[in-house]
C-alpha positions in Angstrom: -18.6 -0.7 -36.5 -17.5 1.4 -39.5 -19.0 0.6 -42.9 -16.5 -1.3 -45.1 -17.9 0.6 -48.1 -17.1 4.0 -46.5 -16.1 6.4 -49.3 -12.4 7.2 -49.5 -11.9 10.6 -47.9 -9.1 12.6 -49.3 -6.9 15.0 -47.5 -7.7 18.7 -47.7 -4.9 19.3 -50.3 -6.2 16.5 -52.6 -3.3 14.3 -51.4 -3.6 10.7 -50.5 -6.7 9.3 -49.0 -7.2 9.4 -45.3 -6.9 5.6 -45.2 -3.6 5.7 -47.1 -2.3 8.5 -44.8 -3.2 6.5 -41.7 -1.5 3.4 -43.1 1.6 5.3 -44.0 2.0 6.8 -40.6 1.5 3.5 -38.8 4.0 1.8 -41.1 6.8 4.1 -39.9 5.8 4.4 -36.3 8.0 2.6 -33.8 5.4 2.6 -31.0 1.6 2.6 -30.8 0.1 5.8 -32.2 -2.9 7.3 -30.3 -6.0 8.3 -32.3 -5.8 11.9 -31.0 -2.3 12.1 -32.4 -3.4 10.9 -35.8 -6.3 13.3 -35.8 -4.0 16.2 -35.0 -1.4 15.3 -37.6 -4.0 14.6 -40.3 -6.2 17.5 -39.3 -9.3 15.4 -39.2 -12.0 14.7 -36.6 -11.1 11.9 -34.1 -14.2 9.9 -35.0 -13.1 9.7 -38.7 -9.7 8.4 -37.6 -11.3 5.9 -35.2 -13.6 4.7 -38.1 -10.7 4.3 -40.5 -8.6 2.4 -37.9 -11.5 0.0 -37.1 -12.2 -0.5 -40.8 -8.6 -1.3 -41.6 -8.3 -3.6 -38.6 -11.5 -5.5 -39.7 -10.4 -5.6 -43.3 -6.9 -7.0 -42.6 -8.5 -9.7 -40.4 -11.2 -10.6 -42.9 -8.6 -11.0 -45.7 -6.2 -13.1 -43.6 -3.3 -10.8 -44.2 0.1 -11.7 -42.7 -0.3 -8.7 -40.4 -3.0 -7.1 -38.2 -3.7 -3.7 -36.8 -4.1 -3.8 -33.0 -5.1 -1.3 -30.4 -2.5 -1.8 -27.6 -1.0 0.4 -24.9 -3.3 3.3 -25.7 -2.6 3.4 -29.4 -2.6 1.5 -32.7 0.2 -0.5 -34.3 0.8 -3.1 -36.9 1.7 -6.6 -35.7 2.4 -9.8 -37.5 -0.3 -12.5 -37.2 0.3 -15.1 -34.5 0.0 -17.9 -37.0 3.0 -16.4 -38.8 5.2 -16.4 -35.7 7.4 -19.3 -36.6 8.3 -17.9 -40.0 8.9 -14.4 -38.5 11.0 -15.9 -35.7 13.2 -17.8 -38.1 13.7 -14.6 -40.2 14.4 -12.3 -37.2 16.6 -14.5 -35.2 18.4 -16.3 -38.0 20.4 -18.3 -35.5 20.6 -15.5 -32.9 19.2 -15.9 -29.4 17.6 -12.6 -28.2 15.4 -14.2 -25.5 15.3 -13.2 -21.9 16.9 -15.5 -19.4 14.7 -17.5 -17.0 15.8 -15.1 -14.2 14.8 -12.1 -16.2 11.4 -13.6 -17.1 10.8 -14.4 -13.4 11.8 -10.9 -12.3 9.7 -9.3 -15.0 6.7 -11.3 -13.9 7.1 -10.2 -10.3 7.3 -6.6 -11.4 4.3 -6.9 -13.7 2.1 -8.4 -11.0 3.3 -6.5 -7.9 4.1 -3.1 -9.3 5.1 -0.6 -8.2 7.7 -2.7 -6.4 11.2 -2.2 -5.0 14.2 -4.3 -5.9 14.3 -5.7 -2.3 10.7 -6.9 -2.6 11.4 -8.5 -6.0 14.5 -10.2 -4.5 12.4 -11.4 -1.5 9.8 -12.9 -3.8 12.3 -14.6 -6.0 14.6 -15.6 -3.1 17.8 -14.3 -4.9 19.3 -10.9 -5.5 17.8 -9.3 -8.6 19.9 -6.1 -9.0 21.7 -7.2 -12.1 18.5 -8.6 -13.7 16.7 -5.4 -12.9 19.4 -3.4 -14.7 19.0 -5.6 -17.7 15.2 -5.2 -17.8 15.6 -1.4 -17.4 18.2 -1.3 -20.2 15.9 -3.2 -22.5 13.1 -0.8 -21.8 10.7 -3.3 -20.2 10.9 -1.8 -16.6 11.3 1.8 -15.4 11.6 3.7 -12.2 8.2 4.7 -10.6 9.3 7.0 -7.8 10.4 6.2 -4.3 8.6 4.4 -1.5 7.4 6.9 1.1 8.2 4.7 4.0 11.6 3.2 3.1 12.8 5.6 0.4 13.6 2.6 -1.9 13.2 3.1 -5.6 10.1 1.5 -7.0 9.8 -0.1 -10.4 7.0 -0.7 -12.9 6.6 -2.1 -16.3 6.7 0.2 -19.3 4.3 0.8 -22.3 7.0 -1.1 -24.3 6.3 -4.1 -22.1 2.6 -3.9 -22.9 3.5 -3.4 -26.6 5.8 -6.5 -26.7 3.2 -8.6 -25.1 0.4 -7.2 -27.2 -1.6 -6.0 -24.3 -3.8 -2.9 -24.0 -3.3 -2.6 -20.2 -2.1 -4.6 -17.2 -5.7 -5.7 -16.7 -5.1 -8.0 -19.7 -2.4 -10.0 -17.8 -3.7 -13.5 -17.2 -4.8 -14.2 -13.6 -2.2 -15.9 -11.4 -4.6 -18.1 -9.4 -4.6 -21.1 -11.7 -0.8 -21.3 -11.5 -0.5 -21.1 -7.7 -0.6 -24.2 -5.5 -3.7 -25.0 -3.6 -3.5 -23.3 -0.2 -4.8 -26.4 1.6 -2.2 -28.6 0.0 0.5 -26.2 1.1 -0.8 -26.3 4.7 -0.9 -30.1 4.6 2.7 -30.2 3.4 3.8 -27.8 6.2 2.0 -29.9 8.8 3.6 -33.2 7.6 7.1 -31.6 7.8 6.6 -30.7 11.5 
């Protein structure tokens, strides 16, 4: 863990500190920024960038700021704190509804857990045609094409880095397990037997 009393390194041209430079870049970034990108732009060793990022993240958390610095989707980005969600939601939405529909959420979940997956497979899992919903998710940047299935030639889809970013995840491995939400297999078998 970096030392919170780390001296403020200045940039080679006696410009702003390395810390201030990193903060400024992250404030204007519209997607997570990788450490290697920051190191190249700021012409500093990657370990220095990594130390500054960790120090900033720890400092913001310790001070209880309204935002935090998170490592997500392979890079670093500012996020508002979860406890500020209600206030931010009121400000951002201001009476608007920008939420995904239930059908879109279900379709997105199928893609997230089964990817890469074809539209036909998503439709089979959901039990309804999902072509329109898939177009919506693609337009919103949550789902993207992932090549074609070698056997059927069908287009395959996967979630995007924007999906990870919006959910605040580093990778798909951070998705919660589905098992606790699935019915008990024995109970399903018992139900099927009682129907017969």
